[in-house]
FIDREN-854317 format. One record per residue (C-alpha): residue number from 0; residue in three letters; y, x, z. Coordinates in Angstrom, 2 decimals, decimal comma, padded with zeros to 5 digits. Example, Ala and Ser with C-alpha at 12.3 -4.5 7.8 and 13.67 -1.06 7.14 Angstrom:
residues 2
<node num="0" residu="ALA" y="-004,50" x="012,30" z="007,80"/>
<node num="1" residu="SER" y="-001,06" x="013,67" z="007,14"/>
***
This chain:
residues 353
<node num="0" residu="MET" y="-056,45" x="163,75" z="-039,43"/>
<node num="1" residu="VAL" y="-052,90" x="162,98" z="-038,44"/>
<node num="2" residu="ARG" y="-051,03" x="160,81" z="-040,90"/>
<node num="3" residu="PHE" y="-047,29" x="161,22" z="-041,09"/>
<node num="4" residu="THR" y="-045,38" x="158,00" z="-041,60"/>
<node num="5" residu="ALA" y="-041,85" x="157,52" z="-042,79"/>
<node num="6" residu="GLY" y="-039,17" x="157,01" z="-040,19"/>
<node num="7" residu="ARG" y="-035,67" x="158,16" z="-039,51"/>
<node num="8" residu="ILE" y="-034,90" x="161,80" z="-040,08"/>
<node num="9" residu="LEU" y="-034,69" x="164,04" z="-037,05"/>
<node num="10" residu="ARG" y="-031,17" x="165,22" z="-036,36"/>
<node num="11" residu="SER" y="-031,73" x="168,96" z="-036,58"/>
<node num="12" residu="CYS" y="-029,37" x="171,80" z="-035,94"/>
<node num="13" residu="ARG" y="-027,96" x="173,33" z="-039,11"/>
<node num="14" residu="ARG" y="-026,77" x="176,84" z="-038,68"/>
<node num="15" residu="GLY" y="-024,39" x="178,51" z="-039,87"/>
<node num="16" residu="ARG" y="-038,00" x="187,90" z="-057,19"/>
<node num="17" residu="PRO" y="-040,85" x="188,48" z="-058,04"/>
<node num="18" residu="HIS" y="-043,49" x="190,70" z="-059,63"/>
<node num="19" residu="ILE" y="-046,95" x="190,45" z="-061,14"/>
<node num="20" residu="GLY" y="-048,66" x="188,88" z="-058,16"/>
<node num="21" residu="MET" y="-048,06" x="185,90" z="-055,90"/>
<node num="22" residu="CYS" y="-045,86" x="184,55" z="-055,30"/>
<node num="23" residu="VAL" y="-042,75" x="184,49" z="-057,35"/>
<node num="24" residu="ASP" y="-041,20" x="183,78" z="-054,80"/>
<node num="25" residu="ARG" y="-040,11" x="172,24" z="-060,93"/>
<node num="26" residu="THR" y="-042,52" x="168,68" z="-061,91"/>
<node num="27" residu="ALA" y="-039,89" x="166,00" z="-061,41"/>
<node num="28" residu="ALA" y="-039,81" x="165,02" z="-057,76"/>
<node num="29" residu="ILE" y="-043,29" x="163,84" z="-056,90"/>
<node num="30" residu="PRO" y="-043,41" x="160,91" z="-054,47"/>
<node num="31" residu="PRO" y="-045,77" x="161,48" z="-051,56"/>
<node num="32" residu="ARG" y="-049,24" x="160,18" z="-052,27"/>
<node num="33" residu="GLY" y="-050,98" x="158,81" z="-049,23"/>
<node num="34" residu="GLU" y="-049,05" x="161,03" z="-046,84"/>
<node num="35" residu="SER" y="-045,37" x="161,70" z="-046,46"/>
<node num="36" residu="PRO" y="-043,38" x="164,31" z="-044,59"/>
<node num="37" residu="ALA" y="-043,13" x="164,03" z="-040,86"/>
<node num="38" residu="LEU" y="-039,91" x="162,19" z="-040,21"/>
<node num="39" residu="LEU" y="-039,24" x="161,77" z="-036,54"/>
<node num="40" residu="ASP" y="-037,16" x="159,14" z="-034,88"/>
<node num="41" residu="ASP" y="-033,65" x="160,40" z="-034,25"/>
<node num="42" residu="VAL" y="-034,49" x="161,90" z="-030,87"/>
<node num="43" residu="GLY" y="-032,16" x="164,84" z="-031,23"/>
<node num="44" residu="LEU" y="-034,61" x="167,65" z="-030,44"/>
<node num="45" residu="PRO" y="-032,64" x="170,83" z="-029,73"/>
<node num="46" residu="CYS" y="-032,63" x="173,95" z="-031,82"/>
<node num="47" residu="ALA" y="-032,14" x="177,31" z="-030,12"/>
<node num="48" residu="THR" y="-029,67" x="180,03" z="-030,89"/>
<node num="49" residu="GLU" y="-030,33" x="183,65" z="-030,05"/>
<node num="50" residu="ALA" y="-028,10" x="183,14" z="-027,03"/>
<node num="51" residu="SER" y="-030,48" x="180,47" z="-025,70"/>
<node num="52" residu="MET" y="-033,77" x="182,26" z="-026,31"/>
<node num="53" residu="GLN" y="-035,22" x="185,46" z="-024,94"/>
<node num="54" residu="VAL" y="-035,26" x="188,18" z="-027,59"/>
<node num="55" residu="GLU" y="-036,95" x="191,55" z="-027,26"/>
<node num="56" residu="GLU" y="-038,46" x="194,29" z="-029,37"/>
<node num="57" residu="VAL" y="-042,12" x="195,02" z="-028,68"/>
<node num="58" residu="SER" y="-044,53" x="197,68" z="-029,86"/>
<node num="59" residu="ILE" y="-047,53" x="196,47" z="-031,91"/>
<node num="60" residu="PRO" y="-050,31" x="199,09" z="-032,09"/>
<node num="61" residu="GLY" y="-050,80" x="200,39" z="-035,62"/>
<node num="62" residu="ILE" y="-047,98" x="198,23" z="-036,98"/>
<node num="63" residu="GLY" y="-044,77" x="199,32" z="-035,31"/>
<node num="64" residu="THR" y="-041,88" x="197,42" z="-033,83"/>
<node num="65" residu="GLY" y="-042,05" x="193,66" z="-033,57"/>
<node num="66" residu="LEU" y="-039,35" x="191,11" z="-032,85"/>
<node num="67" residu="LEU" y="-040,45" x="188,68" z="-030,15"/>
<node num="68" residu="ARG" y="-038,41" x="185,53" z="-029,55"/>
<node num="69" residu="GLN" y="-039,41" x="183,44" z="-026,53"/>
<node num="70" residu="PRO" y="-038,20" x="180,18" z="-025,00"/>
<node num="71" residu="ASP" y="-035,35" x="180,35" z="-022,53"/>
<node num="72" residu="THR" y="-036,40" x="180,77" z="-018,92"/>
<node num="73" residu="HIS" y="-036,12" x="177,04" z="-018,13"/>
<node num="74" residu="VAL" y="-038,63" x="176,12" z="-020,89"/>
<node num="75" residu="SER" y="-042,35" x="176,48" z="-020,13"/>
<node num="76" residu="LEU" y="-044,24" x="178,73" z="-022,52"/>
<node num="77" residu="ARG" y="-047,20" x="176,85" z="-024,05"/>
<node num="78" residu="ALA" y="-048,13" x="178,75" z="-027,21"/>
<node num="79" residu="ALA" y="-047,14" x="181,68" z="-029,40"/>
<node num="80" residu="LEU" y="-047,43" x="182,52" z="-033,07"/>
<node num="81" residu="VAL" y="-047,19" x="185,39" z="-035,50"/>
<node num="82" residu="ALA" y="-045,28" x="184,74" z="-038,74"/>
<node num="83" residu="LEU" y="-046,50" x="186,23" z="-042,03"/>
<node num="84" residu="HIS" y="-044,33" x="186,99" z="-045,03"/>
<node num="85" residu="GLY" y="-043,98" x="185,72" z="-048,55"/>
<node num="86" residu="ALA" y="-044,29" x="188,33" z="-051,30"/>
<node num="87" residu="SER" y="-040,65" x="189,18" z="-051,80"/>
<node num="88" residu="ARG" y="-039,40" x="189,70" z="-048,23"/>
<node num="89" residu="PRO" y="-041,32" x="192,10" z="-045,95"/>
<node num="90" residu="GLN" y="-038,72" x="192,16" z="-043,14"/>
<node num="91" residu="ARG" y="-039,32" x="190,87" z="-039,61"/>
<node num="92" residu="SER" y="-035,92" x="189,14" z="-039,64"/>
<node num="93" residu="GLN" y="-035,37" x="186,64" z="-042,47"/>
<node num="94" residu="PRO" y="-034,14" x="183,04" z="-042,77"/>
<node num="95" residu="LEU" y="-037,57" x="181,38" z="-042,60"/>
<node num="96" residu="PHE" y="-038,51" x="183,32" z="-039,48"/>
<node num="97" residu="ASP" y="-035,09" x="182,84" z="-037,86"/>
<node num="98" residu="HIS" y="-035,34" x="179,08" z="-038,44"/>
<node num="99" residu="LEU" y="-038,89" x="179,04" z="-037,07"/>
<node num="100" residu="ALA" y="-037,73" x="180,58" z="-033,80"/>
<node num="101" residu="GLU" y="-034,72" x="178,26" z="-033,61"/>
<node num="102" residu="VAL" y="-036,96" x="175,18" z="-033,94"/>
<node num="103" residu="LEU" y="-040,00" x="176,22" z="-031,92"/>
<node num="104" residu="THR" y="-038,67" x="178,10" z="-028,91"/>
<node num="105" residu="PRO" y="-037,15" x="174,90" z="-027,40"/>
<node num="106" residu="LEU" y="-040,65" x="173,39" z="-027,74"/>
<node num="107" residu="GLY" y="-042,21" x="176,18" z="-025,67"/>
<node num="108" residu="CYS" y="-043,48" x="178,37" z="-028,52"/>
<node num="109" residu="ALA" y="-042,81" x="182,09" z="-028,86"/>
<node num="110" residu="VAL" y="-042,47" x="183,66" z="-032,32"/>
<node num="111" residu="LEU" y="-043,46" x="187,25" z="-033,13"/>
<node num="112" residu="THR" y="-042,48" x="188,88" z="-036,42"/>
<node num="113" residu="TYR" y="-042,83" x="192,41" z="-037,78"/>
<node num="114" residu="ASP" y="-042,15" x="194,33" z="-040,97"/>
<node num="115" residu="ARG" y="-045,07" x="194,07" z="-043,38"/>
<node num="116" residu="ARG" y="-046,66" x="197,42" z="-044,12"/>
<node num="117" residu="ALA" y="-045,36" x="199,21" z="-047,20"/>
<node num="118" residu="SER" y="-047,13" x="198,65" z="-050,50"/>
<node num="119" residu="LYS" y="-048,62" x="201,56" z="-052,41"/>
<node num="120" residu="ALA" y="-047,60" x="202,51" z="-055,95"/>
<node num="121" residu="GLY" y="-045,93" x="199,16" z="-056,61"/>
<node num="122" residu="SER" y="-049,07" x="197,13" z="-055,86"/>
<node num="123" residu="ASP" y="-049,20" x="194,18" z="-053,48"/>
<node num="124" residu="VAL" y="-050,41" x="194,92" z="-049,97"/>
<node num="125" residu="PRO" y="-054,10" x="193,84" z="-050,02"/>
<node num="126" residu="LEU" y="-054,81" x="190,56" z="-048,26"/>
<node num="127" residu="THR" y="-057,46" x="192,26" z="-046,12"/>
<node num="128" residu="ASP" y="-054,81" x="194,65" z="-044,78"/>
<node num="129" residu="GLN" y="-052,32" x="191,84" z="-044,18"/>
<node num="130" residu="SER" y="-054,91" x="189,75" z="-042,35"/>
<node num="131" residu="ALA" y="-056,06" x="192,73" z="-040,26"/>
<node num="132" residu="ASP" y="-052,46" x="193,38" z="-039,21"/>
<node num="133" residu="ALA" y="-052,06" x="189,70" z="-038,34"/>
<node num="134" residu="ARG" y="-055,10" x="189,78" z="-036,05"/>
<node num="135" residu="THR" y="-053,86" x="192,99" z="-034,41"/>
<node num="136" residu="ALA" y="-050,51" x="191,33" z="-033,72"/>
<node num="137" residu="LEU" y="-052,24" x="188,21" z="-032,37"/>
<node num="138" residu="ARG" y="-054,32" x="190,24" z="-029,93"/>
<node num="139" residu="MET" y="-051,23" x="192,04" z="-028,68"/>
<node num="140" residu="LEU" y="-049,33" x="188,75" z="-028,38"/>
<node num="141" residu="SER" y="-052,16" x="187,01" z="-026,54"/>
<node num="142" residu="GLY" y="-052,48" x="189,86" z="-024,08"/>
<node num="143" residu="HIS" y="-048,71" x="190,12" z="-023,62"/>
<node num="144" residu="LEU" y="-048,03" x="186,43" z="-022,99"/>
<node num="145" residu="GLY" y="-051,37" x="185,01" z="-021,87"/>
<node num="146" residu="VAL" y="-051,17" x="181,84" z="-023,98"/>
<node num="147" residu="ARG" y="-053,02" x="180,58" z="-027,04"/>
<node num="148" residu="VAL" y="-051,84" x="182,08" z="-030,30"/>
<node num="149" residu="GLY" y="-051,82" x="181,09" z="-033,96"/>
<node num="150" residu="LEU" y="-050,26" x="181,88" z="-037,31"/>
<node num="151" residu="TYR" y="-047,38" x="180,61" z="-039,41"/>
<node num="152" residu="ALA" y="-047,25" x="181,88" z="-042,97"/>
<node num="153" residu="PHE" y="-045,34" x="181,37" z="-046,19"/>
<node num="154" residu="SER" y="-046,61" x="181,71" z="-049,75"/>
<node num="155" residu="GLN" y="-048,56" x="184,96" z="-050,20"/>
<node num="156" residu="GLY" y="-048,81" x="185,25" z="-046,45"/>
<node num="157" residu="ALA" y="-050,69" x="181,93" z="-046,31"/>
<node num="158" residu="TRP" y="-053,64" x="183,57" z="-048,08"/>
<node num="159" residu="ALA" y="-053,64" x="186,38" z="-045,52"/>
<node num="160" residu="ALA" y="-053,35" x="183,91" z="-042,63"/>
<node num="161" residu="THR" y="-056,30" x="181,92" z="-043,96"/>
<node num="162" residu="VAL" y="-058,38" x="185,09" z="-044,22"/>
<node num="163" residu="ALA" y="-057,41" x="186,00" z="-040,64"/>
<node num="164" residu="ALA" y="-058,43" x="182,57" z="-039,32"/>
<node num="165" residu="SER" y="-061,72" x="182,63" z="-041,25"/>
<node num="166" residu="LEU" y="-062,83" x="185,74" z="-039,34"/>
<node num="167" residu="ASP" y="-063,19" x="183,79" z="-036,08"/>
<node num="168" residu="GLN" y="-066,89" x="183,24" z="-035,49"/>
<node num="169" residu="ASP" y="-068,44" x="179,91" z="-034,48"/>
<node num="170" residu="GLY" y="-069,46" x="179,94" z="-030,84"/>
<node num="171" residu="GLU" y="-066,80" x="182,47" z="-029,88"/>
<node num="172" residu="GLN" y="-063,34" x="181,88" z="-028,52"/>
<node num="173" residu="ARG" y="-060,93" x="181,64" z="-031,43"/>
<node num="174" residu="LEU" y="-058,25" x="184,24" z="-031,81"/>
<node num="175" residu="VAL" y="-056,40" x="181,98" z="-034,28"/>
<node num="176" residu="SER" y="-055,89" x="178,68" z="-032,45"/>
<node num="177" residu="PHE" y="-053,84" x="177,01" z="-035,20"/>
<node num="178" residu="LEU" y="-052,38" x="177,53" z="-038,68"/>
<node num="179" residu="ALA" y="-049,06" x="176,31" z="-040,07"/>
<node num="180" residu="LEU" y="-048,85" x="177,16" z="-043,77"/>
<node num="181" residu="LEU" y="-045,85" x="176,65" z="-046,06"/>
<node num="182" residu="GLY" y="-046,48" x="176,76" z="-049,83"/>
<node num="183" residu="CYS" y="-050,16" x="177,68" z="-049,44"/>
<node num="184" residu="SER" y="-052,02" x="178,15" z="-052,72"/>
<node num="185" residu="GLY" y="-055,61" x="176,95" z="-052,83"/>
<node num="186" residu="VAL" y="-056,26" x="178,78" z="-056,09"/>
<node num="187" residu="SER" y="-056,49" x="182,49" z="-056,88"/>
<node num="188" residu="PRO" y="-053,39" x="184,65" z="-057,38"/>
<node num="189" residu="ALA" y="-054,13" x="184,90" z="-061,10"/>
<node num="190" residu="VAL" y="-054,46" x="181,13" z="-061,52"/>
<node num="191" residu="GLN" y="-051,42" x="180,52" z="-059,34"/>
<node num="192" residu="MET" y="-049,26" x="182,81" z="-061,49"/>
<node num="193" residu="ARG" y="-050,45" x="181,08" z="-064,66"/>
<node num="194" residu="TYR" y="-049,39" x="177,78" z="-063,11"/>
<node num="195" residu="PHE" y="-046,01" x="179,12" z="-062,07"/>
<node num="196" residu="THR" y="-045,32" x="180,65" z="-065,49"/>
<node num="197" residu="ASP" y="-046,24" x="177,43" z="-067,28"/>
<node num="198" residu="GLU" y="-044,15" x="175,28" z="-064,92"/>
<node num="199" residu="ASN" y="-041,18" x="177,59" z="-065,30"/>
<node num="200" residu="LEU" y="-041,31" x="177,31" z="-069,09"/>
<node num="201" residu="ARG" y="-042,04" x="173,57" z="-069,09"/>
<node num="202" residu="ARG" y="-039,10" x="172,83" z="-066,82"/>
<node num="203" residu="SER" y="-036,88" x="174,97" z="-069,01"/>
<node num="204" residu="GLY" y="-037,74" x="172,82" z="-072,02"/>
<node num="205" residu="TYR" y="-040,10" x="175,11" z="-073,94"/>
<node num="206" residu="ALA" y="-042,76" x="173,51" z="-076,12"/>
<node num="207" residu="ALA" y="-046,53" x="173,81" z="-075,79"/>
<node num="208" residu="ASP" y="-046,81" x="176,62" z="-078,36"/>
<node num="209" residu="VAL" y="-044,50" x="178,92" z="-076,37"/>
<node num="210" residu="ARG" y="-046,29" x="178,07" z="-073,15"/>
<node num="211" residu="ALA" y="-049,62" x="178,89" z="-074,79"/>
<node num="212" residu="LYS" y="-048,28" x="182,29" z="-075,88"/>
<node num="213" residu="ALA" y="-047,15" x="183,02" z="-072,34"/>
<node num="214" residu="ARG" y="-050,53" x="181,98" z="-070,96"/>
<node num="215" residu="ASP" y="-052,33" x="184,27" z="-073,41"/>
<node num="216" residu="LEU" y="-050,08" x="187,15" z="-072,41"/>
<node num="217" residu="ARG" y="-050,76" x="186,60" z="-068,74"/>
<node num="218" residu="ILE" y="-054,52" x="186,35" z="-069,28"/>
<node num="219" residu="GLY" y="-054,32" x="189,54" z="-071,37"/>
<node num="220" residu="LEU" y="-052,57" x="191,30" z="-068,50"/>
<node num="221" residu="GLU" y="-055,23" x="190,06" z="-066,07"/>
<node num="222" residu="ASN" y="-058,02" x="191,30" z="-068,32"/>
<node num="223" residu="ALA" y="-056,37" x="194,69" z="-068,66"/>
<node num="224" residu="PHE" y="-056,33" x="194,97" z="-064,87"/>
<node num="225" residu="ARG" y="-059,98" x="193,89" z="-064,83"/>
<node num="226" residu="GLY" y="-060,86" x="196,57" z="-067,38"/>
<node num="227" residu="ARG" y="-061,82" x="193,98" z="-070,00"/>
<node num="228" residu="ALA" y="-058,92" x="194,60" z="-072,40"/>
<node num="229" residu="ASP" y="-057,33" x="197,72" z="-073,83"/>
<node num="230" residu="ARG" y="-054,21" x="198,54" z="-071,84"/>
<node num="231" residu="ARG" y="-052,44" x="199,91" z="-074,93"/>
<node num="232" residu="ASP" y="-053,03" x="196,70" z="-076,89"/>
<node num="233" residu="ILE" y="-051,74" x="194,55" z="-074,03"/>
<node num="234" residu="SER" y="-048,75" x="196,85" z="-073,57"/>
<node num="235" residu="ALA" y="-047,85" x="196,43" z="-077,25"/>
<node num="236" residu="MET" y="-048,15" x="192,63" z="-076,97"/>
<node num="237" residu="LEU" y="-045,94" x="192,59" z="-073,89"/>
<node num="238" residu="ALA" y="-043,33" x="194,82" z="-075,53"/>
<node num="239" residu="ALA" y="-043,15" x="192,55" z="-078,59"/>
<node num="240" residu="ALA" y="-042,94" x="189,38" z="-076,50"/>
<node num="241" residu="SER" y="-040,25" x="190,87" z="-074,27"/>
<node num="242" residu="GLN" y="-037,74" x="190,34" z="-077,09"/>
<node num="243" residu="GLU" y="-038,26" x="186,57" z="-076,98"/>
<node num="244" residu="PRO" y="-035,66" x="184,45" z="-075,12"/>
<node num="245" residu="TRP" y="-038,36" x="182,84" z="-072,97"/>
<node num="246" residu="PHE" y="-039,96" x="186,06" z="-071,78"/>
<node num="247" residu="ARG" y="-037,74" x="186,48" z="-068,70"/>
<node num="248" residu="LEU" y="-039,14" x="183,20" z="-067,36"/>
<node num="249" residu="THR" y="-042,69" x="184,52" z="-067,31"/>
<node num="250" residu="TYR" y="-042,23" x="187,26" z="-064,70"/>
<node num="251" residu="LEU" y="-044,39" x="189,52" z="-066,82"/>
<node num="252" residu="PRO" y="-043,65" x="193,26" z="-067,23"/>
<node num="253" residu="SER" y="-042,45" x="194,47" z="-070,62"/>
<node num="254" residu="GLU" y="-045,38" x="196,91" z="-070,69"/>
<node num="255" residu="MET" y="-048,54" x="197,54" z="-068,72"/>
<node num="256" residu="PRO" y="-047,77" x="199,13" z="-065,35"/>
<node num="257" residu="PRO" y="-048,98" x="202,72" z="-064,77"/>
<node num="258" residu="HIS" y="-052,67" x="203,23" z="-064,04"/>
<node num="259" residu="GLY" y="-052,02" x="203,65" z="-060,32"/>
<node num="260" residu="VAL" y="-050,68" x="200,11" z="-060,04"/>
<node num="261" residu="THR" y="-053,41" x="197,59" z="-059,29"/>
<node num="262" residu="TRP" y="-053,74" x="193,89" z="-058,56"/>
<node num="263" residu="ASP" y="-056,68" x="194,01" z="-056,18"/>
<node num="264" residu="ASP" y="-056,58" x="190,39" z="-055,04"/>
<node num="265" residu="MET" y="-056,05" x="188,86" z="-058,47"/>
<node num="266" residu="ASP" y="-059,36" x="186,95" z="-058,37"/>
<node num="267" residu="PHE" y="-059,42" x="186,20" z="-054,64"/>
<node num="268" residu="ASP" y="-060,92" x="182,71" z="-054,20"/>
<node num="269" residu="PRO" y="-059,27" x="180,92" z="-051,26"/>
<node num="270" residu="ALA" y="-062,00" x="178,29" z="-051,09"/>
<node num="271" residu="THR" y="-064,50" x="180,83" z="-049,74"/>
<node num="272" residu="VAL" y="-062,38" x="181,52" z="-046,65"/>
<node num="273" residu="ILE" y="-060,91" x="178,01" z="-046,27"/>
<node num="274" residu="ALA" y="-064,48" x="176,79" z="-045,76"/>
<node num="275" residu="ARG" y="-064,71" x="178,94" z="-042,61"/>
<node num="276" residu="VAL" y="-061,42" x="177,84" z="-041,02"/>
<node num="277" residu="ARG" y="-062,01" x="175,57" z="-038,03"/>
<node num="278" residu="CYS" y="-058,64" x="175,50" z="-036,26"/>
<node num="279" residu="PRO" y="-056,03" x="172,72" z="-036,58"/>
<node num="280" residu="THR" y="-054,05" x="173,32" z="-039,77"/>
<node num="281" residu="LEU" y="-050,69" x="172,12" z="-041,07"/>
<node num="282" residu="LEU" y="-050,00" x="172,39" z="-044,80"/>
<node num="283" residu="ILE" y="-046,40" x="171,92" z="-045,96"/>
<node num="284" residu="TYR" y="-045,40" x="171,64" z="-049,62"/>
<node num="285" residu="GLY" y="-042,23" x="170,76" z="-051,41"/>
<node num="286" residu="ALA" y="-042,66" x="167,47" z="-053,30"/>
<node num="287" residu="ASP" y="-041,08" x="169,31" z="-056,25"/>
<node num="288" residu="GLU" y="-043,23" x="172,43" z="-055,82"/>
<node num="289" residu="GLU" y="-042,90" x="174,73" z="-058,82"/>
<node num="290" residu="CYS" y="-044,81" x="177,82" z="-057,73"/>
<node num="291" residu="VAL" y="-048,25" x="176,65" z="-056,60"/>
<node num="292" residu="PRO" y="-050,36" x="173,67" z="-057,71"/>
<node num="293" residu="SER" y="-049,86" x="171,74" z="-054,48"/>
<node num="294" residu="ARG" y="-052,11" x="168,74" z="-055,14"/>
<node num="295" residu="GLU" y="-054,95" x="170,95" z="-056,35"/>
<node num="296" residu="SER" y="-054,45" x="173,22" z="-053,35"/>
<node num="297" residu="GLU" y="-054,56" x="170,29" z="-050,94"/>
<node num="298" residu="ALA" y="-057,77" x="169,11" z="-052,59"/>
<node num="299" residu="VAL" y="-059,37" x="172,51" z="-052,03"/>
<node num="300" residu="TRP" y="-058,57" x="172,32" z="-048,31"/>
<node num="301" residu="ARG" y="-060,00" x="168,81" z="-048,07"/>
<node num="302" residu="ALA" y="-063,18" x="169,73" z="-049,96"/>
<node num="303" residu="HIS" y="-064,12" x="172,87" z="-048,05"/>
<node num="304" residu="GLY" y="-064,95" x="173,03" z="-044,35"/>
<node num="305" residu="GLN" y="-064,02" x="170,76" z="-041,46"/>
<node num="306" residu="ARG" y="-060,89" x="170,89" z="-039,32"/>
<node num="307" residu="ASP" y="-057,98" x="168,78" z="-038,10"/>
<node num="308" residu="LEU" y="-055,86" x="168,88" z="-041,25"/>
<node num="309" residu="THR" y="-052,29" x="167,60" z="-041,57"/>
<node num="310" residu="VAL" y="-050,48" x="167,65" z="-044,93"/>
<node num="311" residu="ALA" y="-046,76" x="167,02" z="-045,46"/>
<node num="312" residu="TYR" y="-044,66" x="166,92" z="-048,64"/>
<node num="313" residu="LEU" y="-040,93" x="167,54" z="-048,32"/>
<node num="314" residu="PRO" y="-038,77" x="165,28" z="-050,53"/>
<node num="315" residu="GLY" y="-036,55" x="167,15" z="-052,97"/>
<node num="316" residu="CYS" y="-037,86" x="170,60" z="-052,04"/>
<node num="317" residu="GLY" y="-039,62" x="173,18" z="-054,18"/>
<node num="318" residu="HIS" y="-041,51" x="176,26" z="-053,05"/>
<node num="319" residu="PHE" y="-038,78" x="177,02" z="-050,54"/>
<node num="320" residu="PRO" y="-037,99" x="174,20" z="-048,08"/>
<node num="321" residu="VAL" y="-034,50" x="173,63" z="-049,49"/>
<node num="322" residu="VAL" y="-033,47" x="170,30" z="-051,02"/>
<node num="323" residu="GLY" y="-032,75" x="170,87" z="-054,73"/>
<node num="324" residu="GLY" y="-034,01" x="174,43" z="-054,42"/>
<node num="325" residu="ALA" y="-036,87" x="174,37" z="-056,94"/>
<node num="326" residu="GLY" y="-036,50" x="177,30" z="-059,32"/>
<node num="327" residu="LEU" y="-033,62" x="178,81" z="-057,34"/>
<node num="328" residu="PRO" y="-033,59" x="182,08" z="-055,37"/>
<node num="329" residu="GLU" y="-034,84" x="182,01" z="-051,82"/>
<node num="330" residu="PRO" y="-032,44" x="180,85" z="-049,10"/>
<node num="331" residu="GLN" y="-030,14" x="183,38" z="-047,52"/>
<node num="332" residu="HIS" y="-029,59" x="181,65" z="-044,17"/>
<node num="333" residu="SER" y="-031,58" x="179,31" z="-041,98"/>
<node num="334" residu="GLY" y="-028,96" x="176,55" z="-042,07"/>
<node num="335" residu="SER" y="-029,81" x="175,76" z="-045,69"/>
<node num="336" residu="LEU" y="-033,35" x="174,59" z="-044,89"/>
<node num="337" residu="SER" y="-034,38" x="170,95" z="-045,20"/>
<node num="338" residu="ASP" y="-034,03" x="168,54" z="-042,28"/>
<node num="339" residu="ASP" y="-037,44" x="167,16" z="-043,21"/>
<node num="340" residu="TYR" y="-038,92" x="170,64" z="-042,90"/>
<node num="341" residu="THR" y="-037,42" x="171,00" z="-039,43"/>
<node num="342" residu="ALA" y="-038,77" x="167,57" z="-038,47"/>
<node num="343" residu="THR" y="-042,24" x="168,40" z="-039,77"/>
<node num="344" residu="LEU" y="-042,46" x="171,60" z="-037,74"/>
<node num="345" residu="SER" y="-041,08" x="169,89" z="-034,64"/>
<node num="346" residu="SER" y="-043,47" x="166,95" z="-034,88"/>
<node num="347" residu="TRP" y="-046,62" x="168,96" z="-035,47"/>
<node num="348" residu="PHE" y="-045,98" x="171,65" z="-032,88"/>
<node num="349" residu="SER" y="-044,92" x="169,05" z="-030,29"/>
<node num="350" residu="SER" y="-048,23" x="167,21" z="-030,72"/>
<node num="351" residu="LEU" y="-050,42" x="170,34" z="-030,93"/>
<node num="352" residu="GLN" y="-053,07" x="170,14" z="-028,22"/>
***
């Protein structure tokens, strides 16, 4: 296990919601415990611009058009990765992915992104479908570039990436050579959303009785989806609670969604697939993470399976790697992302064997 130690911050280049399921995309700032973010010496690693990287559109069988960003011709290609989406942004071009290419292409890594497949009837895209698409893209990328390939994923996409990596069989050559996961939840989508709702209310100053009401509403919604509660009763409870000033902080609907809307992965248990992941893995969390229980999630990764595991906590960041960004909307441009986040990616990918 690599241990990150504090040092000087890398000089990086700075350029310039949600629904029922994970992840809606605050705890006061939590000091790192045992491990701290990767802070490199001020070596001035370069960041690429689109003018200094090779950019092309590629066809991914069964998925559609992908955006492939490769190192400039004077940089040797050593690895490639597919980036998977958080819940709220399905596009192949977005600030997290743009930043990823800016940081990694100078290090010899290519980045492939694509538009996530459309959801059906307002439901989340099932994790099995997302992971299958990821493996399809990895096969195409491996064949196209002839280098080892892995996955980067944010939030909801981290579940899908973990599923994809777990499908590699012992004794066979791995398709997923590495994982880099930002805001990865080690608990189920239902449990994660309970955590997020409670944190949102707690940080907004609401007392335990209000938080308990919100928890009961969310569990009622879950049980209605599971077929264990009457949808009409839960709908009436949601409608009544929707008049409360705190309700908007819960990210609950004001009534039960139509019957065609499902939450198929609500009870997905990440531990069952984490136990089968063997590739080197980087977990990155904001030290002020508000959306997923980061310490509990880290513990799940440490308790299940064996792999080279690196964990980094970004000072001052929440679910998005933006200093002071906990509880705020997702970033709109790559230049707003944390220097520590840039340093963490640079350090880990530079040392990846």
